[in-house]
N, CA, C and O atoms as CSV, one atom per row, in Angstrom:
chain,resi,resn,atom,element,x,y,z
A,1,MET,N,N,-88.494,-12.561,-39.520
A,1,MET,CA,C,-88.599,-14.122,-38.580
A,1,MET,C,C,-87.132,-13.991,-38.236
A,1,MET,O,O,-86.387,-13.908,-39.212
A,2,THR,N,N,-86.574,-13.955,-37.042
A,2,THR,CA,C,-85.403,-14.322,-36.760
A,2,THR,C,C,-84.965,-15.920,-36.204
A,2,THR,O,O,-85.681,-16.634,-35.502
A,3,PRO,N,N,-83.540,-16.273,-36.743
A,3,PRO,CA,C,-83.511,-17.482,-36.410
A,3,PRO,C,C,-83.244,-18.097,-34.859
A,3,PRO,O,O,-82.631,-17.515,-33.964
A,4,LYS,N,N,-84.185,-20.106,-34.745
A,4,LYS,CA,C,-84.006,-20.011,-33.021
A,4,LYS,C,C,-82.095,-19.321,-33.225
A,4,LYS,O,O,-81.176,-19.116,-34.017
A,5,MET,N,N,-82.614,-19.220,-31.597
A,5,MET,CA,C,-80.976,-19.338,-31.238
A,5,MET,C,C,-81.429,-20.231,-29.682
A,5,MET,O,O,-82.510,-20.385,-29.114
A,6,GLY,N,N,-79.523,-20.853,-29.260
A,6,GLY,CA,C,-79.809,-21.659,-28.223
A,6,GLY,C,C,-78.873,-20.957,-26.945
A,6,GLY,O,O,-78.738,-19.737,-26.856
A,7,ARG,N,N,-78.525,-21.501,-26.403
A,7,ARG,CA,C,-77.648,-20.646,-25.013
A,7,ARG,C,C,-76.176,-19.743,-25.459
A,7,ARG,O,O,-75.222,-20.351,-25.943
A,8,PRO,N,N,-76.149,-18.795,-25.314
A,8,PRO,CA,C,-74.598,-17.958,-26.108
A,8,PRO,C,C,-73.394,-18.914,-24.969
A,8,PRO,O,O,-73.424,-19.114,-23.754
A,9,THR,N,N,-72.569,-19.263,-25.877
A,9,THR,CA,C,-71.597,-19.713,-25.840
A,9,THR,C,C,-69.730,-18.874,-25.733
A,9,THR,O,O,-69.399,-17.826,-26.288
A,10,ASP,N,N,-68.927,-19.685,-24.939
A,10,ASP,CA,C,-67.449,-18.466,-25.299
A,10,ASP,C,C,-67.374,-20.074,-26.420
A,10,ASP,O,O,-67.233,-19.864,-27.625
A,11,ASN,N,N,-67.453,-21.266,-26.037
A,11,ASN,CA,C,-66.852,-22.162,-27.291
A,11,ASN,C,C,-67.989,-23.187,-27.881
A,11,ASN,O,O,-68.305,-24.345,-27.607
A,12,PRO,N,N,-68.389,-22.346,-28.691
A,12,PRO,CA,C,-69.090,-23.143,-29.481
A,12,PRO,C,C,-69.093,-24.651,-29.857
A,12,PRO,O,O,-68.160,-25.039,-29.154
A,13,LYS,N,N,-69.528,-25.705,-30.490
A,13,LYS,CA,C,-68.881,-26.909,-30.684
A,13,LYS,C,C,-69.749,-27.338,-32.188
A,13,LYS,O,O,-70.687,-28.129,-32.097
A,14,PRO,N,N,-69.352,-26.745,-33.585
A,14,PRO,CA,C,-70.002,-27.147,-34.813
A,14,PRO,C,C,-69.919,-28.319,-35.014
A,14,PRO,O,O,-70.827,-28.854,-35.649
A,15,TYR,N,N,-69.032,-28.944,-34.637
A,15,TYR,CA,C,-68.530,-30.195,-35.580
A,15,TYR,C,C,-69.642,-31.410,-34.830
A,15,TYR,O,O,-69.978,-31.147,-33.675
A,16,LYS,N,N,-70.178,-32.645,-35.428
A,16,LYS,CA,C,-70.609,-33.846,-35.054
A,16,LYS,C,C,-69.830,-35.049,-35.659
A,16,LYS,O,O,-69.906,-35.387,-36.841
A,17,LEU,N,N,-69.051,-35.671,-34.680
A,17,LEU,CA,C,-68.439,-36.723,-35.189
A,17,LEU,C,C,-69.397,-37.818,-34.675
A,17,LEU,O,O,-70.395,-37.665,-33.971
A,18,THR,N,N,-68.698,-39.351,-35.355
A,18,THR,CA,C,-69.507,-40.320,-34.811
A,18,THR,C,C,-68.892,-41.601,-34.790
A,18,THR,O,O,-68.836,-42.206,-35.860
A,19,VAL,N,N,-68.449,-42.096,-33.825
A,19,VAL,CA,C,-67.691,-43.033,-33.312
A,19,VAL,C,C,-67.954,-44.498,-33.227
A,19,VAL,O,O,-68.791,-44.688,-32.344
A,20,ARG,N,N,-67.606,-45.517,-33.745
A,20,ARG,CA,C,-68.033,-46.697,-33.120
A,20,ARG,C,C,-66.858,-47.685,-32.099
A,20,ARG,O,O,-65.789,-48.187,-32.448
A,21,VAL,N,N,-67.380,-47.705,-31.073
A,21,VAL,CA,C,-66.161,-48.712,-30.458
A,21,VAL,C,C,-66.280,-49.831,-29.363
A,21,VAL,O,O,-67.108,-49.681,-28.463
A,22,ASP,N,N,-65.539,-50.870,-29.404
A,22,ASP,CA,C,-65.632,-52.053,-28.857
A,22,ASP,C,C,-66.335,-52.003,-26.784
A,22,ASP,O,O,-66.565,-51.246,-25.841
A,23,GLU,N,N,-66.350,-52.843,-27.042
A,23,GLU,CA,C,-67.074,-53.079,-25.329
A,23,GLU,C,C,-65.834,-52.167,-24.527
A,23,GLU,O,O,-65.833,-51.120,-23.880
A,24,GLU,N,N,-65.121,-52.849,-24.809
A,24,GLU,CA,C,-63.973,-52.407,-23.382
A,24,GLU,C,C,-63.743,-50.568,-23.736
A,24,GLU,O,O,-63.646,-49.897,-22.708
A,25,SER,N,N,-63.687,-50.036,-24.635
A,25,SER,CA,C,-63.898,-49.388,-24.699
A,25,SER,C,C,-64.734,-48.356,-24.056
A,25,SER,O,O,-64.354,-47.427,-23.342
A,26,LYS,N,N,-65.951,-48.670,-24.427
A,26,LYS,CA,C,-67.595,-47.656,-24.106
A,26,LYS,C,C,-67.564,-48.220,-22.276
A,26,LYS,O,O,-68.381,-47.713,-21.508
A,27,ALA,N,N,-66.500,-49.335,-21.730
A,27,ALA,CA,C,-67.069,-49.633,-20.081
A,27,ALA,C,C,-66.333,-48.560,-19.659
A,27,ALA,O,O,-66.885,-47.806,-18.858
A,28,ILE,N,N,-64.854,-48.231,-20.123
A,28,ILE,CA,C,-64.075,-47.398,-19.480
A,28,ILE,C,C,-64.745,-46.001,-19.825
A,28,ILE,O,O,-65.545,-45.692,-18.942
A,29,LEU,N,N,-64.689,-45.384,-20.496
A,29,LEU,CA,C,-65.592,-43.817,-21.007
A,29,LEU,C,C,-67.126,-43.358,-20.120
A,29,LEU,O,O,-67.598,-42.246,-19.882
A,30,GLU,N,N,-67.828,-45.357,-19.634
A,30,GLU,CA,C,-68.806,-45.071,-18.816
A,30,GLU,C,C,-68.501,-44.829,-17.539
A,30,GLU,O,O,-69.129,-44.156,-16.722
A,31,GLN,N,N,-66.937,-45.749,-17.346
A,31,GLN,CA,C,-67.198,-45.719,-16.208
A,31,GLN,C,C,-65.879,-44.293,-15.414
A,31,GLN,O,O,-65.551,-44.168,-14.234
A,32,TYR,N,N,-65.531,-43.646,-16.363
A,32,TYR,CA,C,-64.825,-42.199,-16.300
A,32,TYR,C,C,-65.777,-40.679,-16.040
A,32,TYR,O,O,-65.786,-39.642,-15.376
A,33,SER,N,N,-66.528,-41.432,-17.100
A,33,SER,CA,C,-67.968,-40.186,-17.062
A,33,SER,C,C,-68.175,-39.992,-15.333
A,33,SER,O,O,-68.070,-38.939,-14.704
A,34,GLN,N,N,-68.402,-40.945,-14.962
A,34,GLN,CA,C,-69.468,-41.771,-13.634
A,34,GLN,C,C,-68.327,-40.852,-12.671
A,34,GLN,O,O,-68.366,-39.776,-12.074
A,35,GLN,N,N,-67.719,-41.496,-12.803
A,35,GLN,CA,C,-66.315,-41.590,-11.427
A,35,GLN,C,C,-66.310,-39.501,-11.586
A,35,GLN,O,O,-66.676,-38.722,-10.706
A,36,GLU,N,N,-65.871,-39.206,-12.731
A,36,GLU,CA,C,-65.679,-37.783,-12.797
A,36,GLU,C,C,-67.128,-36.800,-12.883
A,36,GLU,O,O,-66.923,-35.631,-13.211
A,37,LYS,N,N,-67.855,-37.001,-12.745
A,37,LYS,CA,C,-69.081,-36.401,-12.849
A,37,LYS,C,C,-69.543,-35.788,-13.964
A,37,LYS,O,O,-70.053,-34.712,-13.651
A,38,ILE,N,N,-69.587,-35.982,-15.041
A,38,ILE,CA,C,-68.741,-35.465,-16.922
A,38,ILE,C,C,-70.035,-36.204,-17.359
A,38,ILE,O,O,-70.614,-37.095,-16.738
A,39,SER,N,N,-70.456,-35.519,-18.847
A,39,SER,CA,C,-71.027,-36.743,-19.264
A,39,SER,C,C,-69.824,-36.852,-20.844
A,39,SER,O,O,-68.969,-36.172,-21.412
A,40,GLN,N,N,-70.376,-37.923,-20.941
A,40,GLN,CA,C,-69.410,-38.734,-21.834
A,40,GLN,C,C,-68.873,-37.878,-22.995
A,40,GLN,O,O,-67.780,-38.190,-23.465
A,41,MET,N,N,-69.699,-36.581,-23.615
A,41,MET,CA,C,-68.768,-35.568,-24.551
A,41,MET,C,C,-68.153,-35.606,-23.783
A,41,MET,O,O,-67.347,-36.536,-23.820
A,42,GLU,N,N,-68.073,-34.465,-22.325
A,42,GLU,CA,C,-66.390,-34.120,-22.178
A,42,GLU,C,C,-65.727,-35.168,-21.778
A,42,GLU,O,O,-64.507,-35.048,-21.891
A,43,ALA,N,N,-66.079,-36.087,-21.380
A,43,ALA,CA,C,-64.715,-37.003,-20.905
A,43,ALA,C,C,-64.112,-37.655,-22.627
A,43,ALA,O,O,-62.907,-37.907,-22.632
A,44,ILE,N,N,-64.516,-37.795,-23.358
A,44,ILE,CA,C,-64.032,-37.742,-24.879
A,44,ILE,C,C,-63.195,-36.357,-25.269
A,44,ILE,O,O,-62.057,-36.578,-25.683
A,45,ARG,N,N,-63.548,-35.123,-25.204
A,45,ARG,CA,C,-63.226,-34.175,-25.341
A,45,ARG,C,C,-62.213,-34.089,-24.255
A,45,ARG,O,O,-61.687,-33.405,-25.133
A,46,ARG,N,N,-61.594,-34.089,-23.472
A,46,ARG,CA,C,-60.383,-34.407,-22.615
A,46,ARG,C,C,-59.832,-35.492,-22.981
A,46,ARG,O,O,-58.670,-35.169,-23.227
A,47,GLY,N,N,-59.950,-36.574,-23.166
A,47,GLY,CA,C,-59.082,-37.893,-24.173
A,47,GLY,C,C,-58.984,-37.456,-25.373
A,47,GLY,O,O,-58.181,-38.197,-25.939
A,48,ILE,N,N,-59.449,-36.457,-26.268
A,48,ILE,CA,C,-58.873,-36.040,-27.668
A,48,ILE,C,C,-57.542,-34.917,-26.839
A,48,ILE,O,O,-56.385,-34.782,-27.238
A,49,LYS,N,N,-58.071,-34.360,-25.832
A,49,LYS,CA,C,-56.831,-33.317,-25.712
A,49,LYS,C,C,-55.605,-33.537,-25.089
A,49,LYS,O,O,-54.533,-32.932,-25.063
A,50,ARG,N,N,-56.089,-34.673,-24.541
A,50,ARG,CA,C,-54.167,-35.344,-24.150
A,50,ARG,C,C,-53.881,-36.395,-25.325
A,50,ARG,O,O,-53.285,-37.418,-24.989
A,51,LEU,N,N,-54.201,-36.264,-26.504
A,51,LEU,CA,C,-53.062,-36.468,-27.829
A,51,LEU,C,C,-52.711,-35.480,-28.052
A,51,LEU,O,O,-51.853,-35.763,-28.889
A,52,LYS,N,N,-52.675,-34.009,-27.925
A,52,LYS,CA,C,-51.669,-33.129,-28.477
A,52,LYS,C,C,-50.630,-32.763,-27.906
A,52,LYS,O,O,-49.845,-31.906,-28.313
A,53,PRO,N,N,-50.560,-33.380,-26.942
A,53,PRO,CA,C,-48.321,-33.499,-27.128
A,53,PRO,C,C,-47.736,-34.416,-27.565
A,53,PRO,O,O,-46.545,-34.720,-27.492
A,54,ASP,N,N,-48.831,-35.030,-28.183
A,54,ASP,CA,C,-48.002,-36.586,-29.252
A,54,ASP,C,C,-48.111,-36.397,-30.388
A,54,ASP,O,O,-47.879,-37.384,-31.085
A,55,ILE,N,N,-48.547,-34.937,-31.209
A,55,ILE,CA,C,-48.530,-34.462,-32.332
A,55,ILE,C,C,-47.277,-34.168,-32.377
A,55,ILE,O,O,-46.608,-33.557,-31.544
A,56,LYS,N,N,-46.769,-34.904,-34.013
A,56,LYS,CA,C,-45.230,-34.206,-34.158
A,56,LYS,C,C,-45.681,-32.588,-34.521
A,56,LYS,O,O,-46.787,-32.064,-34.390
A,57,LYS,N,N,-44.220,-31.920,-35.095
A,57,LYS,CA,C,-44.558,-30.823,-35.487
A,57,LYS,C,C,-43.738,-30.370,-36.607
A,57,LYS,O,O,-43.951,-29.273,-37.124
């Protein structure tokens, strides 16, 4: 028996995070994702990537 497979992808996402946000953060996320016509998860990924330049090396 073979394991069940999903769609093949070049960018697998094996990590699951759970976060709690306040009302303002939730509203911002909803507005941004609707404006850009993307999922809330994609909006969160974009926000995380914007943190990269601030990482001290």
